[in-house]
C-alpha positions, 0 to 999 in steps of 0.5 A, spaced: 487 484 454 481 486 458 477 492 456 476 494 463 483 495 464 484 503 466 477 504 468 473 504 474 468 498 475 462 503 477 457 498 480 462 495 484 465 502 487 458 504 489 456 497 492 463 498 496 461 505 498 454 503 500 457 497 505 462 502 508 456 507 509 452 502 512 458 500 517 459 507 519 452 508 521 453 502 526 458 507 530 465 509 530 467 501 530 465 502 523 471 506 522 476 502 525 482 500 521 488 497 523 494 496 519 501 493 522 508 492 518 513 488 521 520 491 518 527 487 518 533 489 515 536 485 510 543 488 508 546 495 508 540 499 507 535 494 504 529 493 508 523 488 507 516 489 510 511 484 511 504 488 511 498 483 511 499 478 506 504 482 502 512 482 502 515 488 500 522 491 500 525 498 499 532 500 498 536 506 497 539 508 490 547 506 489 548 514 489 545 514 496 550 508 498 544 503 497 544 497 493 539 500 488 535 493 489 528 496 490 524 502 490 526 507 495 522 510 501 521 516 497 519 512 491 514 508 495 511 515 498 510 518 491 507 512 488 502 512 494 500 519 493 498 517 486 494 511 488 
């Protein structure tokens, strides 16, 4: 197990932050970020999203008439708040 697990690599973090500040000084295009998700319905409430190079799924719990095969949209939202 890595000794850095659960810790922020401060030198790397500072370098990324410095690069972002330099890009921002170049003008508003330094702040531009475009994200796109392509969503498809797989079955019932099970959906699949392609975001960049990643594919993720979301579903609803069986109690909400979903299949319970993946986290719900609300569960993703709660996790995102922690990220």
